[in-house]
C-alpha positions in Angstrom: 89.9 -12.5 172.2 89.3 -12.6 168.5 92.4 -12.2 166.3 93.2 -9.0 164.5 95.0 -10.9 161.7 94.0 -14.1 159.9 96.7 -15.9 158.0 95.5 -18.5 155.4 98.0 -20.9 153.8 97.3 -22.6 150.5 99.2 -25.6 151.7 100.9 -26.8 154.9 104.2 -26.8 152.9 104.1 -23.0 153.2 104.5 -23.2 157.0 108.1 -22.1 157.0 107.1 -18.8 155.3 104.2 -18.4 157.7 106.5 -18.8 160.7 108.3 -15.6 159.6 104.9 -13.9 160.0 103.9 -15.6 163.2 107.3 -14.9 164.9 106.8 -11.2 164.0 103.3 -11.1 165.4 104.6 -12.7 168.6 107.2 -10.0 169.0 104.6 -7.3 168.3 102.0 -9.0 170.6 99.3 -8.9 167.9 96.7 -11.8 168.1 96.5 -13.8 164.9 94.9 -17.0 163.5 96.5 -19.5 161.1 94.5 -21.8 158.8 95.1 -24.0 155.7 92.6 -23.7 152.9 93.0 -24.0 149.1 91.4 -21.5 146.7 91.0 -24.4 144.2 90.3 -27.5 146.3 88.3 -26.0 149.2 86.9 -22.8 147.7 83.7 -22.9 149.9 85.9 -23.2 153.0 87.8 -20.1 152.1 84.6 -18.2 151.4 82.9 -19.2 154.6 86.0 -18.5 156.8 86.7 -15.1 155.3 83.1 -13.9 155.6 82.9 -15.2 159.2 86.2 -13.7 160.2 85.3 -10.3 158.7 82.1 -10.3 160.7 84.0 -11.2 163.8 86.3 -8.2 163.5 89.5 -9.5 161.8 91.1 -6.3 160.4 93.7 -7.8 158.0 94.0 -11.0 156.0 97.2 -12.6 154.8 97.1 -15.1 152.0 100.2 -17.2 151.3 100.5 -19.5 148.3 102.8 -20.6 145.5 102.4 -21.6 141.9 99.1 -20.1 140.5 98.6 -18.5 143.9 94.9 -17.6 143.5 94.4 -17.7 147.3 94.9 -14.0 148.1 92.5 -13.1 145.3 89.9 -15.6 146.6 90.2 -14.0 150.0 89.7 -10.4 148.7 86.6 -11.5 146.8 84.8 -12.0 150.1 86.0 -9.2 152.3 86.3 -5.4 152.3 89.2 -5.6 154.7 92.8 -5.3 153.4 94.4 -8.5 152.1 98.1 -9.0 152.0 99.6 -11.5 149.5 102.8 -13.5 150.1 104.0 -15.2 146.9 105.8 -18.5 147.8 108.7 -19.8 145.7 107.7 -23.3 144.5 108.7 -23.0 140.8 110.3 -20.4 138.6 111.6 -18.4 141.6 108.1 -17.6 142.7 107.5 -15.1 139.9 104.3 -17.0 138.9 102.9 -16.6 142.4 104.0 -12.9 142.5 102.1 -12.1 139.3 99.0 -14.1 140.4 98.9 -12.3 143.7 99.3 -8.7 142.6 97.7 -8.6 139.2 94.1 -8.6 140.5 91.3 -6.7 138.7 89.5 -3.6 140.0 88.0 -3.3 142.6 89.7 -6.3 144.4 93.3 -5.3 145.4 95.9 -7.5 147.1 98.8 -5.7 148.8 101.5 -8.0 147.6 104.9 -8.2 149.3 108.1 -9.9 148.2 108.5 -13.5 147.4 108.7 -15.6 150.6 108.5 -12.4 152.7 106.2 -13.6 155.5 108.0 -11.2 157.9 107.2 -8.2 155.7 103.6 -9.2 155.4 103.3 -9.2 159.2 105.0 -5.8 159.5 102.7 -4.4 156.8 99.7 -5.8 158.7 100.9 -4.2 161.9 101.4 -0.9 160.2 97.8 -1.1 159.0 96.5 -1.9 162.5 98.8 0.9 163.8 96.9 3.5 161.8 94.3 3.3 164.6 96.3 1.7 167.4 99.2 3.9 168.9 100.6 1.0 170.9 101.0 -1.2 167.8 102.5 1.7 166.0 105.1 2.1 168.8 105.8 -1.7 168.6 106.4 -1.4 164.8 108.8 1.5 165.4 110.8 -0.6 167.9 110.9 -3.6 165.6 112.2 -1.5 162.7 114.9 -0.1 165.0 116.0 -3.7 165.6 116.6 -4.1 161.8 118.7 -0.9 161.9 120.7 -2.3 164.8 121.3 -5.4 162.8 122.9 -3.3 160.0 125.2 -1.7 162.6 126.3 -5.1 163.9 126.9 -6.4 160.4 129.0 -3.4 159.5 131.2 -3.8 162.6 131.5 -7.6 162.1 132.5 -7.2 158.4 135.2 -4.7 159.2 136.7 -7.1 161.7 136.9 -9.8 159.1 138.9 -7.7 156.6 142.7 -7.8 157.1 143.9 -6.0 154.0 147.1 -4.0 154.3 145.4 -0.9 152.8 142.0 -1.3 154.4 141.2 1.9 156.4 139.0 0.4 159.1 138.5 3.6 161.1 137.5 5.8 158.1 134.0 7.5 158.6 132.9 5.8 161.8 130.2 7.0 164.2 127.4 7.2 161.7 125.4 4.2 162.9 123.2 6.1 165.3 122.0 8.8 162.9 118.9 6.8 162.0 118.2 5.9 165.6 118.3 9.6 166.5 115.9 10.4 163.7 113.6 7.7 164.9 113.7 8.9 168.5 113.2 12.5 167.5 110.4 11.2 165.3 109.0 12.1 162.0 105.8 11.2 164.0 106.4 14.0 166.5 107.7 16.7 164.2 105.0 19.4 163.9 104.9 21.1 160.5 101.6 22.8 161.5 100.0 23.6 164.8 98.1 20.7 166.3 94.7 22.1 165.6 95.6 23.1 162.1 97.0 19.6 161.4 93.8 17.8 162.4 91.7 20.1 160.4 93.6 20.4 157.2 95.6 17.2 156.8 94.6 14.9 154.0 94.2 11.2 154.8 96.4 10.0 152.0 99.6 11.3 150.3 100.1 10.3 146.7 103.7 10.7 145.4 104.6 10.4 141.8 108.2 9.7 140.8 108.0 11.7 137.6 105.7 13.4 135.1 105.4 10.1 133.1 103.5 8.7 136.1 100.8 11.5 136.1 98.1 9.5 134.3 98.2 6.7 136.8 98.4 9.2 139.6 95.1 10.7 138.3 93.5 7.2 138.5 94.5 6.9 142.1 93.1 10.4 142.9 89.9 9.9 141.0 89.2 6.6 142.9 89.9 8.3 146.3 87.5 11.1 145.3 84.8 8.7 144.6 85.4 6.9 147.9 85.3 10.2 149.9 89.0 10.2 150.9 91.0 13.4 151.1 94.4 13.4 149.6 97.5 15.3 148.6 99.3 14.6 145.3 102.8 15.7 144.4 105.5 14.8 141.9 108.9 14.5 143.5 111.8 12.2 142.7 113.9 10.9 145.6 116.8 10.5 143.2 116.8 13.9 141.5 115.6 15.9 144.6 116.4 13.8 147.7 116.2 16.7 150.2 113.0 18.0 148.8 111.6 14.4 148.9 112.6 14.0 152.6 111.0 17.3 153.5 107.8 16.4 151.8 107.5 13.1 153.8 108.0 15.1 157.0 105.4 17.7 155.8 102.9 14.8 155.3 103.4 13.7 158.9 99.7 13.7 159.7 98.5 11.5 156.8 97.4 8.0 157.5 99.2 6.3 154.6 101.2 6.9 151.4 100.7 5.7 147.8 103.8 5.8 145.6 103.3 5.7 141.8 106.5 5.1 139.8 108.0 3.3 136.8 111.5 2.1 136.1 113.4 1.2 139.3 110.6 2.7 141.3 112.6 4.3 144.1 109.6 6.4 145.3 108.1 3.6 147.4 111.4 2.5 148.9 112.4 6.0 149.8 109.0 6.6 151.4 109.1 3.5 153.6 112.6 4.4 154.6 111.4 7.7 156.0 108.0 6.8 157.4 106.5 4.1 159.7 103.1 4.3 158.0 101.7 1.9 155.4 103.0 2.4 151.9 101.1 1.2 148.8 103.0 0.9 145.5 101.7 1.3 142.0 104.2 0.1 139.4 104.0 2.0 136.1 104.7 0.6 132.6 107.5 2.7 131.1 109.9 0.0 129.9 109.9 -3.8 130.2 106.1 -3.9 130.6 106.5 -2.4 134.1 108.2 -5.6 135.4 111.2 -3.6 136.6 109.0 -1.3 138.7 106.9 -4.2 140.0 109.8 -6.2 141.2 111.6 -3.3 142.8 108.5 -2.3 144.6 107.4 -5.7 145.9 110.7 -7.4 146.7 111.8 -5.1 149.5 114.2 -6.3 152.2 113.0 -7.4 155.7 111.5 -4.6 157.8 110.4 -2.2 155.0 107.3 -3.7 153.3 105.5 -2.1 150.3 102.0 -3.3 149.6 102.2 -3.5 145.8 99.2 -3.7 143.4 99.3 -4.7 139.8 101.2 -2.8 137.0 99.3 0.4 136.2 96.4 -0.4 138.5 96.0 3.0 140.2 92.3 2.3 140.9 93.2 -0.7 143.0 95.6 1.4 145.1 92.7 3.7 145.8 90.5 0.8 146.9 93.3 -0.6 149.1 93.6 2.7 150.8 89.9 2.7 151.5 90.1 -0.8 152.9 92.7 0.3 155.3 91.0 3.6 156.3 87.5 1.9 156.4 88.5 -0.2 159.4 87.8 2.9 161.6 85.8 5.1 159.3 82.2 4.1 158.7 81.6 6.5 155.9 84.6 5.3 153.9 83.6 1.7 154.7 80.1 2.2 153.4 81.4 3.8 150.2 83.8 0.9 149.8 81.1 -1.7 150.2 79.1 0.0 147.5 82.0 -0.1 145.2 83.0 -3.7 145.9 79.7 -5.5 146.5 76.7 -3.6 145.0 77.8 -2.3 141.6 81.5 -3.1 141.3 81.9 0.6 140.6 80.4 3.9 141.9 
């Protein structure tokens, strides 16, 4: 059996971070491979392995590296499959690795997760595989429920430790199973349209903009999807200003394959989306203030269980390419368009 995921470490010292991913793949029963290769010291090895693994059917690559962290970029140079980057904290809190991983030029995206978040890389990889594999999708749902259960346990344990005279321990109890009920009821099973209508009319991708200041970058995403032959919906909804409208929109987009969130400032769009959906979420940080660093950090550095595959600041084009890499795993027409963009001309 060939692996569905290939993990490449820049150094054996990154093994502790890699084990977060391998432990997750073991829970999800997804076959994987683990190799060590350096983008700088053994570039030809990286190239040969990635090309060979792509031909042998690997669906997702994960590159883990610290410092300059060019490994994820070196991987995406030689494959049209999605590449997930895990920045590793070696110096300066891992910020150097985070920038090196996500700030890739068009048309070579890396879906970057948070610093040291090997677990989120594995969950994102599983979500990508789950686009075409219902059993993997169910496994991801069950795993995410375990993260919800952990919050319930932490809440109860914390209450037991507080002995304050005025602490009202029994105030507002009984809310812990609301998310579980939602999961069981299933955004996935809720039918906004009739089944036949949904298959015929649903776009493949939902683009969500956090505000009108994000429109120009949203247009970049849409234009790239157009050129790659990918159908999409695009909407401007803030989960902060209109939370109920936002939630209803995610449910309405039930039949899409993935989401792309475009947002500046604290970039709640992507976090709100992944909280409400089990599908892959791609994030495009927008430069409104602080050169977009606030948006980048709040998109990429998500807590365990809720990954966002983040591309570079303002790089809407790469978000479109990343969507094509995910959808191209099972769609030959999209795959061929993608190969033309990446390999033949660098642009269509």
